N, C-alpha and C positions, 0 to 999 in steps of 0.2 A: 261740128265735134261734140260727142257725148265723151267728157271725161269724168271718171269715178276715180277719187283718192281712196286708197284703203293700205292697211299693214300690208305688208308684202308678205307673201306665201312662197312655199317650196317650189309651187309650180312656176315662180317669177325666176328662177336662179338663172338660167342661161342668158335670158333678157338683161338680168341686174348685172352679171358678169360683164355684157357688152356695155352697158351704161357707165359702169363704175371704171372699165378702163378708158372710156371715152373722156369721161369727167377729170380722172386723175393724169392721164397721158396726155389727150389731145388737148383738153380744155387748160389744165393747170401746167402741163409740162413737165410734170413729175416722171421719175423713172419708174418703168412698170413693174408694180409688185407679183409676186409669183401668185399662181391661181390657187395654191393652197391657202395662202394667207387671206385673199380676198374671199374664198370660199368660207373660212373660218369667221370672218368679220360677219358675213352674210348669215350663218348659222346661229352665230352667237345673237343677232339681231332678232333673230326669229323666235328665241326664247322669252324675249320682251322681258328680261329681267333686268339687263346693265343698258339697254336702248330699245329703240324700236325705228324701224325703216317704213316710210310711206312710200307709195308708187302710184304714179299717176297712170291710169289705165285706160285707153281707147280703145273698146273691141278687141281687148287681146292685145293689142299693142302698148308695150310701156313707153310714155313720153318723159318721164322724168321720176326723180326720187327726191325724198328728204331724210335725215338721218337726224333722229335725237338720241342723245345720251344722256342718261341719268346720273348726278352727281350730286354734291352738295357745297354749299357756300358758308364760309366759317361767320363771314361779316352779316350774312342774313340767317345764320343759325338754322337754316332749313334745307330742305332738297330743292333742287333747282334741274331744268334740262339745259343742255347745250344743243342747238342746232348746228350739229358739224357740216352736214352737205346740205344743199339746195341746188339741183341740177336738172335743167329742162334741156331737151335735144333741141337742135337749131331750128328745125323746120316747126316747132311748137312753141317756139319763144313768142312774146307779144299777144298769146291767145289766151291768157288768165291760169295756165299750167301752173307757173311758180306762185300765184297768189292762193291759189287752192291747196297747194302742198304747205304753203305759210301759214294758213289758217288753220290746216289740219294739225300741224305741229302746236301752233297755239292753243287750239282748243283741247289737244291730249294733254297739253302741261297745266291749264288751267282747271280741267275736268278731273284730273288724276292729283290735285292738291300741291304742285309744285310751285312754289312762291315765284318764280323768275325763268324766264327762258332768253337765253344769251346765243349770239352768234358771232362771227366773226366773218371778214372777206378780206381777199387781197387788196392792198392800196391802190392799185391800178384797175380795179375791176368797178369802173365808174358806173356802168350800167346797174349791178349789183346794188351800190351805194344808193342810185336813186330809186330803186326799187325798194330796198328797206325803209328809207326815208316815207316813202308812200304808203307803206303798210303801219307806219306809226312808229317804226325805230327811232331811236335817239342815241347818237354817238356817245359812247360811253368817255370816262375821265381815265381809264386806264390804257396804258400801253400794250400790247402783246410781243412777247417774245418768245423764242424756241431756241433750241439748241439741240 
């Protein structure tokens, strides 16, 4: 299987909508957001000003995606990226797709002058935790809260 990891493009919209709903609704069991909102995020990321989305493309079929958002860290007094999403379709898991997407995010962050890339995962996502540790990730000292 040949896999190219590249920034998402307009031509990816239809497949990305399917993948994003699989990720949001099927994988994380969250409520389905309106298509208009999902399209808005996709459009925003295409501009590459507030973030960027990478896709794993195998001969025109998207097998996964990763999303980086650009922000700042007061404690680092500099720009950072947050890898908000890393998703691979079931049939492609264990095939190196996640590693390629992760490395694309890491490379983008380093080569564009961001001092830090962070990410979070669900506490019960043991597969993801093992993956991130394998990729060199270290569990931080902070506890994540949401409201």
